[in-house]
C-alpha positions as CSV (number, residue, x, y, z in Angstrom):
1,P,27.0,13.9,-3.6
2,V,28.0,10.7,-2.0
3,F,28.2,10.8,1.8
4,F,31.2,9.0,3.4
5,G,30.1,8.8,7.0
6,D,33.2,7.4,8.7
7,P,35.8,9.7,7.1
8,V,33.5,12.7,7.7
9,A,33.0,11.7,11.4
10,A,36.7,11.2,11.9
11,Q,37.5,14.6,10.4
12,L,34.8,16.3,12.5
13,F,35.9,14.5,15.7
14,A,39.5,15.4,15.1
15,T,38.5,19.1,14.9
16,I,36.3,18.8,18.0
17,R,39.2,17.3,19.9
18,R,41.5,20.2,18.8
19,E,39.0,22.9,19.7
20,R,37.6,21.2,22.8
21,P,40.4,19.2,24.4
22,D,38.0,18.3,27.3
23,V,35.6,16.5,25.1
24,V,37.1,13.0,25.4
25,D,37.2,13.2,29.2
26,A,33.6,14.5,29.2
27,L,32.5,11.6,26.9
28,S,34.3,9.1,29.2
29,R,32.1,10.4,32.0
30,G,29.0,10.1,29.9
31,D,28.7,13.8,29.5
32,F,27.7,14.6,25.9
33,A,27.1,18.3,26.4
34,P,30.5,19.6,25.0
35,L,30.1,17.3,21.9
36,L,26.5,18.3,21.3
37,A,27.3,22.0,21.8
38,W,30.0,21.9,19.2
39,L,27.9,19.9,16.8
40,R,24.9,22.2,17.2
41,Q,27.1,25.3,16.6
42,N,29.0,23.9,13.6
43,V,26.9,21.1,12.0
44,H,23.3,20.7,13.1
45,G,20.8,23.0,11.3
46,R,23.2,23.8,8.5
47,G,22.7,20.7,6.4
48,R,19.9,22.2,4.5
49,L,21.7,25.5,3.9
50,V,25.0,24.3,2.4
51,T,26.4,21.3,0.7
52,T,28.1,18.5,2.6
53,D,31.5,19.7,1.2
54,Q,30.9,23.3,2.3
55,L,29.7,22.2,5.7
56,L,32.8,20.2,6.3
57,I,35.0,23.1,5.1
58,D,33.2,25.5,7.4
59,A,33.3,23.2,10.4
60,T,36.8,21.8,10.1
61,G,38.6,24.3,7.9
62,S,39.3,21.9,5.1
63,P,37.6,19.7,2.6
64,L,37.2,16.0,3.2
65,G,40.6,14.4,3.4
66,S,41.9,11.0,4.5
67,D,44.3,12.1,7.2
68,A,41.9,12.1,10.2
69,F,40.3,8.8,9.1
70,K,43.8,7.2,8.6
71,A,44.9,8.5,12.1
72,H,41.7,7.1,13.6
73,L,42.2,3.6,12.0
74,M,45.9,3.5,13.0
75,A,45.1,4.5,16.6
76,R,42.2,2.1,16.9
77,Y,43.8,-1.0,15.2
78,L,47.6,-0.7,14.8
79,D,48.4,1.1,18.1
80,A,46.2,-1.5,20.0
81,E,48.0,-4.3,18.2
82,R,51.4,-2.8,19.0
83,S,50.4,-2.3,22.6
84,L,49.4,-5.9,22.9
85,V,52.7,-7.1,21.3
86,E,54.7,-4.9,23.6
87,F,52.8,-6.1,26.6
88,V,53.3,-9.8,25.7
89,E,57.0,-9.2,25.0
90,T,57.5,-7.5,28.4
91,H,55.5,-10.1,30.3
92,P,56.8,-13.5,29.0
93,K,55.6,-15.3,32.1
94,L,52.1,-14.6,31.1
95,L,52.4,-16.8,28.1
96,V,53.6,-19.7,30.3
97,L,50.8,-19.2,32.8
98,T,48.2,-19.2,30.1
99,G,49.7,-22.2,28.3
100,A,50.4,-20.2,25.2
101,G,54.1,-20.3,25.6
């Protein structure tokens, strides 16, 4: 089968975040233990035993879909852009100070 890394990673990470809400905070502190523990329990060591499709179903509860990847892209790119636009709109003096206005 063809392996689609980014969508698979997004789906796995969405599941990790649901099951381990502390994981993002831990990662921000450089603590990879919660992430690695979940991956070891649900992914690592199973790749030779089942297909990628079955591994994803077992780990996340559903086959590969686009929802988690779409949410990741929107959060990463569109929300960041919206935040920047909102910031600039609420701080018009910033444009004058930078010479952009």
